[in-house]
Backbone as CSV, one residue per row, in Angstrom:
resi,resn,N_x,N_y,N_z,CA_x,CA_y,CA_z,C_x,C_y,C_z
1,MET,0.816,-1.218,0.000,0.000,0.000,0.000,0.846,1.262,0.000
2,PHE,2.097,1.169,0.487,3.026,2.305,0.416,4.030,2.016,-0.688
3,ASP,4.306,2.995,-1.509,5.110,2.723,-2.702,6.614,2.703,-2.444
4,ARG,7.015,2.990,-1.200,8.417,2.909,-0.819,8.522,2.376,0.606
5,PRO,9.680,1.817,0.972,9.838,1.332,2.347,9.736,2.474,3.361
6,ILE,9.261,2.127,4.543,9.209,3.053,5.682,9.847,2.348,6.872
7,VAL,10.710,3.038,7.588,11.299,2.499,8.813,10.562,3.100,10.004
8,ILE,9.983,2.239,10.827,9.258,2.673,12.019,10.224,2.621,13.193
9,LEU,10.348,3.727,13.898,11.335,3.887,14.966,10.649,4.076,16.306
10,ASP,11.198,3.441,17.331,10.730,3.707,18.694,11.916,3.623,19.657
11,PHE,12.064,4.648,20.467,13.061,4.663,21.537,12.370,4.523,22.887
12,GLU,12.992,3.780,23.787,12.710,3.925,25.216,13.854,4.766,25.788
13,THR,13.539,5.621,26.762,14.510,6.606,27.235,14.422,6.749,28.753
14,THR,15.369,7.499,29.315,15.362,7.747,30.759,14.453,8.905,31.141
15,GLY,13.930,9.616,30.152,13.063,10.767,30.426,12.562,11.371,29.137
16,LEU,12.061,12.591,29.214,11.355,13.191,28.090,12.196,14.080,27.192
17,SER,13.381,14.474,27.650,14.106,15.480,26.881,15.609,15.229,26.854
18,PRO,16.188,15.069,25.666,17.649,14.961,25.611,18.338,16.253,26.036
19,ASP,17.653,17.386,25.905,18.238,18.660,26.337,18.414,18.704,27.849
20,ALA,17.616,17.897,28.566,17.736,17.829,30.028,18.675,16.711,30.467
21,GLY,19.362,16.101,29.502,20.319,15.048,29.833,19.767,13.641,29.751
22,ASP,18.535,13.487,29.306,17.959,12.145,29.195,18.591,11.403,28.030
23,ARG,18.687,10.076,28.165,19.364,9.232,27.178,18.470,8.061,26.770
24,ILE,18.859,7.403,25.702,18.091,6.259,25.232,18.494,4.993,25.993
25,THR,17.557,4.097,26.176,17.817,2.816,26.840,17.521,1.632,25.932
26,GLU,16.704,1.850,24.899,16.345,0.765,23.977,15.886,1.380,22.664
27,VAL,16.141,0.673,21.566,15.689,1.143,20.260,15.135,-0.031,19.470
28,ALA,14.080,0.235,18.717,13.579,-0.701,17.715,13.365,0.074,16.426
29,ALA,13.891,-0.444,15.337,13.662,0.106,14.004,13.200,-1.047,13.123
30,LEU,12.004,-0.935,12.581,11.393,-2.004,11.781,11.157,-1.478,10.378
31,ARG,11.716,-2.156,9.384,11.491,-1.731,7.997,10.216,-2.391,7.470
32,MET,9.288,-1.554,6.993,8.019,-2.021,6.466,8.006,-1.848,4.951
33,VAL,7.738,-2.933,4.242,7.621,-2.923,2.783,6.273,-3.540,2.425
34,ASP,5.439,-2.797,1.712,4.096,-3.273,1.348,3.303,-3.718,2.580
35,GLY,3.455,-2.990,3.670,2.692,-3.282,4.875,3.227,-4.434,5.699
36,VAL,4.366,-5.014,5.305,4.944,-6.169,5.996,6.315,-5.805,6.550
37,ILE,6.600,-6.233,7.783,7.922,-6.005,8.372,8.914,-6.949,7.716
38,THR,9.940,-6.397,7.081,10.928,-7.212,6.378,12.275,-7.280,7.085
39,GLU,12.588,-6.295,7.922,13.858,-6.275,8.651,13.652,-5.610,10.008
40,ARG,14.459,-6.044,10.965,14.374,-5.496,12.327,15.761,-5.137,12.842
41,PHE,15.833,-4.002,13.536,17.020,-3.635,14.306,16.522,-3.322,15.705
42,VAL,16.830,-4.192,16.666,16.284,-4.065,18.021,17.398,-4.336,19.022
43,THR,17.610,-3.425,19.964,18.625,-3.657,20.987,18.400,-2.739,22.186
44,LEU,18.764,-3.229,23.353,18.961,-2.351,24.502,20.224,-1.540,24.267
45,VAL,20.364,-0.416,24.965,21.482,0.492,24.724,22.089,0.927,26.060
46,ASN,23.399,0.860,26.137,24.118,1.323,27.328,24.680,2.715,27.050
47,CYS,24.062,3.713,27.664,24.540,5.094,27.547,25.363,5.513,28.756
48,GLY,25.675,4.559,29.633,26.444,4.892,30.822,25.712,5.811,31.767
49,THR,24.395,5.653,31.819,23.581,6.539,32.647,22.712,5.742,33.601
50,ARG,22.183,6.407,34.608,21.338,5.750,35.605,19.902,5.673,35.114
51,ILE,19.260,4.525,35.349,17.851,4.339,34.978,16.982,4.728,36.166
52,PRO,16.178,5.773,36.076,15.309,6.145,37.194,14.323,5.024,37.529
53,SER,13.965,4.930,38.787,13.079,3.842,39.222,11.718,3.916,38.539
54,HIS,11.213,5.136,38.274,9.894,5.232,37.648,9.943,4.777,36.188
55,ILE,11.110,4.872,35.540,11.262,4.366,34.170,11.280,2.835,34.188
56,THR,11.956,2.257,35.159,11.929,0.796,35.296,10.514,0.308,35.555
57,ALA,9.763,1.029,36.386,8.381,0.644,36.668,7.516,0.727,35.405
58,LEU,7.790,1.709,34.548,6.999,1.897,33.332,7.377,0.895,32.248
59,THR,8.676,0.701,32.027,9.137,-0.075,30.879,9.594,-1.488,31.219
60,GLY,9.972,-1.714,32.462,10.575,-2.993,32.828,12.069,-3.052,32.548
61,ILE,12.633,-1.974,32.033,14.069,-1.931,31.736,14.813,-1.476,32.983
62,ASN,15.704,-2.337,33.487,16.409,-1.992,34.724,17.893,-1.743,34.465
63,GLN,18.586,-1.338,35.511,19.986,-0.946,35.377,20.853,-2.093,34.889
64,ARG,20.631,-3.285,35.413,21.445,-4.441,35.017,21.299,-4.733,33.527
65,MET,20.088,-4.562,33.002,19.835,-4.833,31.577,20.642,-3.904,30.683
66,VAL,20.653,-2.611,30.999,21.380,-1.677,30.127,22.881,-1.735,30.367
67,ASP,23.305,-2.047,31.607,24.743,-2.145,31.868,25.381,-3.252,31.033
68,GLY,24.606,-4.283,30.709,25.125,-5.381,29.903,24.825,-5.261,28.424
69,ALA,24.275,-4.128,28.014,23.862,-3.934,26.614,24.992,-3.322,25.792
70,PRO,24.890,-3.369,24.465,25.883,-2.691,23.610,25.924,-1.194,23.898
71,SER,27.099,-0.615,23.756,27.250,0.813,24.039,26.574,1.641,22.960
72,VAL,26.197,2.858,23.328,25.565,3.761,22.364,26.511,4.067,21.205
73,LYS,27.826,4.025,21.451,28.792,4.263,20.370,28.758,3.157,19.323
74,GLN,28.404,1.937,19.764,28.220,0.848,18.813,26.875,0.946,18.106
75,VAL,25.841,1.289,18.873,24.472,1.193,18.376,24.149,2.260,17.343
76,MET,24.528,3.510,17.600,24.063,4.597,16.734,24.552,4.487,15.284
77,PRO,25.820,4.182,15.033,26.218,4.022,13.621,25.451,2.888,12.942
78,GLN,25.215,1.794,13.679,24.472,0.672,13.112,23.025,1.072,12.825
79,LEU,22.424,1.826,13.738,21.042,2.265,13.551,20.916,3.178,12.339
80,LEU,21.819,4.144,12.213,21.755,5.068,11.075,21.984,4.337,9.753
81,ASP,22.870,3.355,9.760,23.072,2.552,8.550,21.811,1.759,8.221
82,PHE,21.149,1.233,9.236,19.919,0.464,9.019,18.834,1.350,8.407
83,ILE,18.651,2.537,8.959,17.613,3.452,8.456,17.950,3.919,7.051
84,GLY,19.212,4.267,6.828,19.638,4.738,5.518,18.860,5.977,5.099
85,GLU,18.373,5.962,3.862,17.634,7.102,3.315,16.145,6.840,3.203
86,ASP,15.679,5.763,3.821,14.245,5.485,3.807,13.490,6.514,4.644
87,ALA,12.204,6.647,4.365,11.355,7.495,5.213,11.304,6.902,6.620
88,LEU,11.212,7.779,7.610,11.172,7.378,9.008,9.813,7.727,9.578
89,ALA,9.259,6.828,10.392,7.960,7.076,11.023,8.023,6.691,12.489
90,ALA,7.240,7.395,13.303,7.141,7.083,14.728,5.837,7.680,15.248
91,HIS,5.370,7.148,16.381,4.194,7.717,17.025,4.662,8.826,17.955
92,ASN,4.169,10.041,17.725,4.730,11.244,18.352,6.180,11.387,17.891
93,ALA,6.335,11.520,16.577,7.644,11.420,15.935,8.638,12.472,16.406
94,SER,8.182,13.637,16.813,9.117,14.673,17.246,9.933,14.204,18.460
95,PHE,9.320,13.391,19.317,10.028,12.853,20.489,11.196,11.984,20.043
96,ASP,10.926,10.996,19.205,11.976,10.076,18.770,13.011,10.795,17.909
97,ALA,12.566,11.755,17.083,13.501,12.490,16.234,14.483,13.297,17.082
98,ARG,14.010,13.887,18.183,14.916,14.656,19.055,16.018,13.762,19.613
99,PHE,15.645,12.562,20.066,16.649,11.656,20.615,17.568,11.114,19.527
100,LEU,17.027,10.853,18.348,17.865,10.399,17.242,18.922,11.440,16.904
101,LEU,18.508,12.695,16.812,19.446,13.767,16.501,20.456,13.973,17.620
102,ALA,19.983,13.920,18.864,20.873,14.165,19.999,21.933,13.079,20.114
103,GLU,21.508,11.817,20.034,22.470,10.723,20.188,23.404,10.646,18.982
104,SER,22.912,10.961,17.794,23.783,11.000,16.615,24.797,12.129,16.740
105,GLY,24.298,13.292,17.154,25.169,14.455,17.273,26.287,14.269,18.270
106,ARG,26.054,13.518,19.320,27.104,13.249,20.316,28.312,12.565,19.676
107,GLN,28.069,11.847,18.578,29.144,11.118,17.914,29.551,11.751,16.582
108,GLY,29.032,12.945,16.327,29.366,13.611,15.080,28.731,12.967,13.868
109,LEU,27.609,12.289,14.062,26.910,11.612,12.977,25.648,12.381,12.597
110,SER,25.163,12.147,11.386,23.949,12.823,10.911,23.003,11.800,10.289
111,PRO,21.751,11.765,10.738,20.763,10.889,10.087,20.540,11.311,8.635
112,ARG,20.179,10.328,7.788,19.989,10.598,6.363,18.576,10.230,5.906
113,HIS,17.657,9.999,6.837,16.335,9.492,6.455,15.593,10.472,5.546
114,GLY,14.767,9.897,4.692,14.056,10.692,3.697,12.675,11.102,4.150
115,GLY,12.617,12.003,5.111,11.331,12.490,5.616,10.953,11.851,6.931
116,LEU,10.063,12.523,7.665,9.627,12.079,8.989,8.103,12.080,9.036
117,ILE,7.534,10.917,9.336,6.079,10.732,9.382,5.657,10.509,10.825
118,CYS,4.666,11.246,11.280,4.157,11.094,12.648,2.811,10.390,12.608
119,SER,2.753,9.161,13.110,1.488,8.424,13.091,0.469,9.020,14.058
120,LEU,0.928,9.716,15.094,0.011,10.399,16.000,-0.744,11.500,15.258
121,LYS,-0.024,12.350,14.530,-0.670,13.428,13.779,-1.547,12.864,12.660
122,LEU,-1.087,11.807,12.000,-1.900,11.184,10.958,-3.219,10.684,11.519
123,ALA,-3.154,9.999,12.653,-4.373,9.452,13.246,-5.345,10.559,13.637
124,ARG,-4.826,11.647,14.178,-5.703,12.755,14.563,-6.410,13.355,13.346
125,ARG,-5.728,13.391,12.210,-6.320,14.002,11.017,-7.195,13.036,10.219
126,LEU,-6.837,11.753,10.209,-7.512,10.797,9.337,-8.467,9.860,10.063
127,LEU,-8.346,9.771,11.390,-9.227,8.903,12.181,-9.851,9.732,13.304
128,PRO,-10.680,10.715,12.954,-11.225,11.619,13.982,-12.210,10.913,14.902
129,GLY,-12.382,11.512,16.069,-13.402,11.019,16.993,-12.959,9.917,17.921
130,ARG,-11.685,9.580,17.928,-11.194,8.540,18.846,-11.105,9.115,20.253
131,PRO,-11.353,8.303,21.266,-11.314,8.817,22.640,-9.916,9.239,23.082
132,SER,-8.904,8.621,22.502,-7.524,8.973,22.849,-6.634,8.624,21.664
133,TYR,-5.551,9.393,21.515,-4.600,9.116,20.452,-3.261,8.634,20.999
134,LYS,-3.218,8.321,22.294,-2.057,7.615,22.825,-1.980,6.255,22.145
135,LEU,-0.772,5.745,21.937,-0.605,4.542,21.120,-1.407,3.360,21.664
136,GLY,-1.332,3.135,22.971,-2.044,2.000,23.547,-3.547,2.119,23.419
137,GLU,-4.080,3.304,23.691,-5.520,3.518,23.600,-5.994,3.466,22.155
138,LEU,-5.214,4.019,21.252,-5.567,3.990,19.835,-5.562,2.550,19.318
139,ALA,-4.548,1.788,19.719,-4.489,0.383,19.316,-5.708,-0.378,19.814
140,ARG,-6.100,-0.109,21.050,-7.272,-0.798,21.612,-8.533,-0.456,20.825
141,SER,-8.699,0.799,20.455,-9.913,1.203,19.733,-9.946,0.637,18.317
142,LEU,-8.773,0.288,17.763,-8.693,-0.268,16.409,-8.508,-1.782,16.415
143,ASN,-8.573,-2.386,17.612,-8.386,-3.837,17.762,-7.014,-4.302,17.286
144,ILE,-5.998,-3.470,17.543,-4.610,-3.847,17.273,-4.017,-4.375,18.576
145,ARG,-3.514,-5.588,18.553,-2.998,-6.222,19.768,-1.495,-6.029,19.877
146,PHE,-1.038,-5.814,21.104,0.404,-5.745,21.365,0.975,-7.153,21.383
147,ASN,2.085,-7.342,20.663,2.824,-8.603,20.713,4.012,-8.387,21.654
148,GLY,3.740,-8.440,22.946,4.752,-8.102,23.937,4.219,-6.997,24.830
149,ALA,5.090,-6.451,25.663,4.675,-5.449,26.637,4.689,-4.057,26.025
150,ALA,3.653,-3.280,26.335,3.659,-1.877,25.945,4.804,-1.170,26.666
151,HIS,5.286,-0.089,26.069,6.424,0.678,26.577,7.728,-0.112,26.502
152,ARG,7.778,-1.092,25.588,9.037,-1.654,25.139,9.141,-1.347,23.650
153,ALA,10.349,-1.044,23.200,10.514,-0.449,21.880,9.960,-1.312,20.751
154,GLU,10.261,-2.604,20.760,9.828,-3.448,19.640,8.309,-3.593,19.596
155,ALA,7.691,-3.792,20.761,6.238,-3.931,20.798,5.552,-2.657,20.336
156,ASP,6.039,-1.502,20.798,5.441,-0.229,20.384,5.644,0.014,18.885
157,ALA,6.823,-0.325,18.368,7.073,-0.136,16.938,6.185,-1.050,16.103
158,GLU,5.965,-2.287,16.559,5.093,-3.198,15.822,3.669,-2.658,15.758
159,VAL,3.183,-2.132,16.866,1.838,-1.560,16.871,1.763,-0.367,15.921
160,THR,2.821,0.434,15.880,2.849,1.573,14.955,2.828,1.106,13.506
161,VAL,3.490,-0.011,13.203,3.408,-0.591,11.855,1.958,-0.912,11.507
162,HIS,1.258,-1.570,12.428,-0.143,-1.937,12.178,-1.020,-0.698,12.053
163,LEU,-0.723,0.321,12.844,-1.485,1.568,12.759,-1.284,2.229,11.397
164,LEU,-0.034,2.307,10.930,0.221,2.891,9.612,-0.440,2.075,8.505
165,SER,-0.424,0.746,8.648,-1.091,-0.099,7.660,-2.587,0.177,7.643
166,HIS,-3.177,0.345,8.820,-4.600,0.670,8.907,-4.893,2.006,8.219
167,ILE,-4.046,2.987,8.463,-4.224,4.300,7.843,-4.057,4.196,6.326
168,GLY,-3.056,3.444,5.873,-2.859,3.264,4.442,-4.053,2.602,3.775
169,GLU,-4.595,1.556,4.401,-5.781,0.884,3.860,-6.979,1.828,3.831
170,HIS,-7.120,2.626,4.880,-8.210,3.606,4.946,-8.107,4.605,3.789
171,LEU,-6.911,5.095,3.526,-6.729,6.052,2.437,-7.005,5.409,1.081
172,CYS,-6.513,4.185,0.888,-6.728,3.510,-0.394,-8.205,3.235,-0.647
173,ARG,-8.935,2.861,0.403,-10.380,2.637,0.243,-11.102,3.949,-0.030
174,THR,-10.765,4.972,0.730,-11.496,6.242,0.647,-11.258,6.941,-0.681
175,TYR,-10.038,6.882,-1.184,-9.680,7.647,-2.381,-9.420,6.753,-3.595
176,ALA,-9.769,5.463,-3.483,-9.678,4.523,-4.612,-8.304,4.557,-5.269
177,CYS,-7.273,4.455,-4.435,-5.914,4.439,-4.966,-5.243,3.123,-4.577
178,SER,-4.218,2.740,-5.310,-3.563,1.459,-5.064,-2.345,1.579,-4.158
179,SER,-1.756,2.769,-4.078,-0.579,2.940,-3.228,-0.466,4.385,-2.768
180,ILE,0.263,4.567,-1.684,0.449,5.877,-1.066,1.940,6.150,-0.943
181,ALA,2.363,7.333,-1.305,3.769,7.719,-1.137,4.009,8.157,0.310
182,PRO,5.096,7.718,0.936,5.416,8.204,2.274,5.463,9.731,2.357
183,SER,5.916,10.380,1.286,5.965,11.844,1.296,4.574,12.453,1.426
184,LEU,3.560,11.768,0.932,2.192,12.256,1.081,1.761,12.202,2.543
185,LEU,2.114,11.122,3.235,1.787,11.009,4.660,2.439,12.141,5.444
186,GLU,3.696,12.427,5.117,4.392,13.521,5.803,3.695,14.849,5.528
187,ALA,3.254,15.050,4.288,2.565,16.299,3.939,1.252,16.436,4.697
188,VAL,0.531,15.331,4.898,-0.735,15.373,5.636,-0.510,15.864,7.060
189,THR,0.590,15.446,7.670,0.843,15.849,9.057,1.091,17.341,9.197
190,ARG,1.424,18.014,8.093,1.668,19.456,8.146,0.417,20.279,7.841
191,LYS,-0.678,19.604,7.498,-1.922,20.292,7.181,-2.833,20.346,8.414
192,SER,-3.616,21.417,8.524,-4.652,21.440,9.545,-5.738,20.438,9.158
193,ALA,-6.426,19.902,10.147,-7.371,18.805,9.916,-8.444,19.168,8.900
194,ASN,-8.939,20.407,8.937,-10.027,20.783,8.038,-9.594,20.890,6.575
195,LYS,-8.279,20.976,6.332,-7.783,21.079,4.955,-7.370,19.734,4.367
196,VAL,-7.319,18.698,5.209,-6.809,17.411,4.751,-7.682,16.764,3.672
197,PRO,-9.021,16.704,3.799,-9.818,16.032,2.747,-9.617,16.628,1.361
198,ASP,-9.660,17.950,1.240,-9.448,18.572,-0.066,-8.032,18.331,-0.583
199,PHE,-7.065,18.411,0.319,-5.680,18.169,-0.064,-5.509,16.760,-0.625
200,LEU,-6.066,15.752,0.068,-5.931,14.377,-0.385,-6.688,14.124,-1.675
201,SER,-7.881,14.701,-1.779,-8.652,14.521,-3.008,-7.882,15.049,-4.207
202,HIS,-7.264,16.199,-4.037,-6.503,16.813,-5.133,-5.264,15.986,-5.441
203,ARG,-4.493,15.621,-4.423,-3.226,14.925,-4.653,-3.427,13.521,-5.210
204,LEU,-4.405,12.792,-4.635,-4.604,11.422,-5.074,-5.325,11.330,-6.400
205,ALA,-6.213,12.297,-6.661,-6.862,12.333,-7.970,-5.838,12.621,-9.060
206,ALA,-4.894,13.504,-8.755,-3.872,13.861,-9.728,-2.930,12.685,-10.010
207,ALA,-2.841,11.746,-9.056,-1.944,10.618,-9.221,-2.518,9.546,-10.140
208,HIS,-3.832,9.572,-10.359,-4.469,8.547,-11.200,-4.249,8.848,-12.676
């Protein structure tokens, strides 16, 4: 349903802001081709930092787990190579993008992904009327099941894959199209909700 691969990214972290010194503890990057996961990059990450107790309570990731994990110096070059120039997607993408940039910048590296898609913004614009747009609540309302524990990177990324697939199918049904460009999804996230239907009608009609 998507005409190019999309890499779905999810970080678990020690807090909400890399500017406040928070670091990553786990990463999952799943490459989706035609709605199917074809490759996975999943690992815990040792940033040499302390895991707050409330983060362990939320994610299940404890100090011993990250102390024995690959170092961030090993992980980040591998992650950026995995993502390459494919489009990148995440739920609340600005959060994950901030950590991606911060951890890359610490090593003098630069991400090369071809655009950033936020499934949270997409859902708000294309699936109106949901009681909540948090990933877990949205998954529940769409009957998407977690394969593993919520607030672990791989499980959250898998749910985001299913959410994007649901959105792609919704667009293809609504606008009678066979495929969607990732760049179109990114463009939708920059539009106000009331302008999205006309924008999609124009763009997808022009593609036929």
